[in-house]
N, C-alpha and C positions, 0 to 999 in steps of 0.2 A: 689626319680619318678625312676622308673626300666625301665632300658634298656631294651626293647623286640627285637628290631632289630638292625643289625650293617651295617645300611647303611652309605656311606662316610658324608651324610649329618648328620645323627644322631651321629655319633662320634665326627664329627666337633662341634655341638650343646654342647655334653657334655664335651668335652677336651678344648674349646677356655677359654680364660679369658673373660667372659660374661660383667664384670664389666666394664673393660676396654672399651670393645666395646660398649657396651650401652652409657656411657661418653661420648665415641667421636661422638657419632651419635647424642647425644643431643646437644652437643656443633655445630655440622652442624646444625642442626634444630635450633638452638639461633640464629646461623649467617644469616639463612634467614631472621629471624625476623627483625634482626639489620639492614641488610639490605635493606629490605623494607623503614624502617624508615631513617636510615642515607644515605643510597644510592639516596632516591630519594631530598633529599635536595643537594647532590652533584650533582645530575645530573640536576635540575633546575636552578641551579648557573651558570652553563656552556651553559645553553641553551637546554640543551636535555628534552625529555619527562622523567615525574616523575619515570617511570620503565625501564629507560635506563641501569642502571647497574643490577638491580635482573634479568634483560631478559638474557646481557650479562652473568651473573654469573650462571645462571641454567644449562645451559651444564657442566661448573665444577662440581658443587654440585652432578649432575647425577654421571659423570665421578667419582667424588673422591669416591662417594660411591662403585662403582662397585669395583674399584681398593683395596681401603680397606678391601671390603670383597673377592674379587677375591685373593687378596695375602694371607688373612688371613687362605686359604686352602691348600695353596701351602707347600709341603715339603722343609725342611730346604735348601737340595741341588738347588732347583728352584729359592728360596730366593737369594742363594749366587749367581749364575750364572746373575739374574736378577741384582744384585746388581754392578756387573763388567759390564754389559751393561750400566748401569746407568750412572757409572762412565765414561766409554769411549764416551756415548752421550753427557754427560755432558762438557767433557774436547773438544771435537770436536767444540760444541757451544758455548763454552769459546774461542775457536781460531778464530770461525767465526766473534765473537764480534770485535776482532782487525781487521777484513778486510771488514766487512758489517755489522757494527752493528744498531739497532734501537733505536734511541735516544729518551728519555722521562724525560722530566724534567730536560734537560742537561745532562742526565746520558747515558753511551753507553751499560750498563747491560743487554740489552734486543734484542732479534732475532724475527724477525718477521717469522710466518709461512704462508708462501702463502697469507699474508695479512689478514689472517683468525683471526688470535690470536697472544698474542707476550707474547712471553715465557721470562724467566729470569734463565739463564742456571745454576748460583750458586743457585738456587733455586732446581732446577730440580734435581740437583746434592748431594743434602744434603741426602738423603735415601743411595744411594749407598754410599757416605761418611762415613756414621755409620757404616753401616754393613762390608763393605771391609776394614775398619780401624779394627775392631773386628775380623774379620778373619785374618788379618795380624798378631795384636798380638797375637792372639791363636797359629797360626802357630809358630811365633819366640817361643814362650815358648816351644812348642814341638821340635823345633831344637834346642834352645841353654839352655833350663832348666830354672828355675825362674830368674836368674841373666842375662834378656834380655838387662839393660841398659849398665852394666859395663864390660860384656863380652866382648873381643876385636874381637873375631871370629865375632860376631853379628856386626860388624862395618867394615868387610871387603868388598872391593867392589865385591859381588857377588848377584845373582838372589835373593836369602833368605836372604835379610840383612836389613839394618836399610836405605842404602844411596837410592836403587830404591823408595822407597816410599817417603822418605822424598823430593826428587829431584822433583818427580811428584806433589806433596804436594805444595812445593813451587812456582813451575810454575802458579799452578790452583791460589794459593794464589794472586802471585804478578799480574795477569791478573785481577781478582776481586779487587782488590787495585786499579789499574789504571782507572777503569772504569768511575769515581769513584765511590767507594763502601766501604769505611771504615768500616761500621757498619756490614756488612756481612763478610768482611776479619778477624774484631777482633772477630766475632762470629765463625768463623771457627776455629782461633789460639786457642780460650778459650775452645770449645769443644774437640779439640784433645789435649790439656793441661788435662781436666778432665780425657778423656779417659785413658792417659798417668798413670796418678796419680792410675786412678782405677786398673792398669796393673802392679803397684808396683814400679812406678819410684820414686830413691830417691829424698827426698825434696831439694838437693842441686842442682838440675836441674831447680826448679821452678824460681829462678831468672833469668834464660835465658829466659825461656818463657814469663816473667813479662817483661823483656827489649825488648824481641822482639814485644811485644803489644805495649809497649810505643814508641819504635822506628818507629812503625807504624802511630801512634796517632803525632809523633813531625815531621816525613816527610812530611803526611798530613796537620799539621798546618802551615807549612812554604811554600807548594806547590800548597794546595787548597782552594781557597778562599771561599767557602761557609763553608767549615770544621771550617777554621780561622775565620770567624765570627760567626758561632755557638757557639764555643768554648768562645771565647770574650765575645758574649753576653749572655751565659749560666753564666759565672763566676762575669760579671760587672753588667748585667742586662741594658745594651746599645745595640744600633743597632736593627736588627730585630728582633724584640721577638713577633709580632705578633700571631705566632702560637701557642707560649706555653700559651700567656696572654688570648687566645681565649679558648685555653685547659681547662686552669683552671677556666674562669668566667663559662663556659658551665656546668662543674662540681659542681662549688658552686650555681648556677642557679638552679640545679637539686633539692638540698636538700635532705631531708630523703628519700622524695616520688615520687620525679620527677615531672616533668611538663607536660607529654604528648604530645598533641597537641599543646599545649601551649609554646612549646619550640621554643625558638627563638636566642640564641645565636648560636648553631649548625648552623643554616643558614649561618653563616658567618665563621664559622671554615673550615680552609683548610684541604684537607683529612679527613673528617670527617668519611669518610667510608672505611678509610685503617687505616694509623698510627696512627688516633686519635679516632679512634672507641670508645675506653675505655669512652672517656668523653661525647659524642654523647650518649652512653648507660648511663651515669651518669645522665646526664640531663634529659632524655627521662623517665627513671625507678627508679631514685632516689639513694641514695648512699647505701642504704641498700641491695638494688638487685643488683648493681653493687659490694657491699662485696660478695654478693653471688655467683656472677659469678669467681671473684677471688678465692674464696674457692672453685667451682667446678673445676677452673684450677689447684689448688692444690690437689683435689681427684686423677684429670688425673697422676699428676705428682707421688702421692703416691704409684699408683697402679704400674707405671714402676720402683719404688724403690722396692717394694716388690717382683715383679718379678725378678730383679736384684738379689737381695740377698737370694731367693729361686732358683736360679738356679744350675744345677748341672753341666754342661758344661763352661769351660772359654768363649768360644764362646758368648754364648748365655747372660752370665754373664757382657762381654764386651759391647755388642751388646745394651743390654737394660739399660744399665748404661749411654751409649753413647746418646742414645735415652732420656734418663732422662735428662741430661746435655744439649742437644741442646734445648728440649722443655722450660725447665725451664729458663735457660739464654735469650732466645727470650722471653719470657713471662715478664721477667723482664726487659729486656732491654725496651720494648713496653711500659709497665707501669709506668717505672721510667723517659721516655720522655714524656709520656703524664701528669705526676703529676710535671713536671719541675725539676726532681730530678737529669736529667740526659741529656746533651745538644741530642737534636732531630737526631735520626739516620735513618729514612724512613724503618723504622722494622715493618713489620704486627704483629699481635697478633693472633697467630696459630688457627686454625680453624674459626676465629672469622671474621678476617678482609677480605675485598673483595681481591682478588686476586687468580687468576685460576693457577698460579705457585706455589703457597705458598698452596695451598688448597691440590693441587694434590701432592705435595710433601709430607706433613705431613700424607695424607690418605695413601699414599703408604710407609712410615715409619712405621707409626703403624700396618697396614694390613702385615708387614713381621714381626715384633715384635711379633705380636699375633701368626702368623705361627711358629717361631722358640720357643717361649716359651710353645706353646702348643705341638710341638714334644718333647720338653726338659722333659717333664713333663710328657708326658704320652707313651713315645714310648721307 
């Protein structure tokens, strides 16, 4: 197909990673279908009308698509500035959770916006965290060369060094951890570790990151009753295993081809529209289509990896690799929790689960990735 005009839209259309964009839009469409099914069951169980959750989600679907397409058209410079603003807003809202949190299910991780919507600052900050970390690593390489981890100058206390970044990250991680939100804290730590490895971190640093994760888990085990109970239940099969038991039974009841309107186990499955939405999908559509969803999620991950390996700029390489690490890790945690291969962590399935903060966050991140990949490839 020949390019006959050079409008901005035409340039965007031919330069964008259309496969990745289409994959994301299909996932959002699948989320709407899943929300009508799983969301209606969850709403009726709580005494709401069947369309309660889908009506609440529609503004976020529309906003998410606008954010996705809007950011995909931005120049890289705008993406970086938006990322710094996102991190600043996320840090401010994290501080708000310390003094005026909106508590849901015993967790102080939310902020209420004028009583209209509840947002989770740790979710909102994910795009900025990825892009700002990628910018920081690229600037460190430009300033100190390839040896940014063992170079003494990089560890001196000054503006462009490790300390300002690590201190800010530690403060944010500490607030997220005490919400309590162990799953998101470990997710942030794991993604940071992956990005540092991508940036050339020597393997001798890996035990330190692993110990930090183990330390968070140990502190949570002895200080947070819900974490203690979930870990004990996971390893011993005793205690409150209702969620994961219902999840497994829901998947088993679906069989290969699903139960459709005859699904009944999901009606008693807690969080069928959020954390355990994959189990509800498996019961409705069957194991074959559920596995097809997993394959589709892996196609999204594959496009991110391809864009990372083809990147010409270090910043784009780090950002796309970080997005792949975040997306892949969150998908794995959600599916492993659903399949009882991991203690439940209260983490959404990207683009699929109900949750305005999560959807907007991933739409923002993928829009930014599409933008910087497009400029890196064509400009």
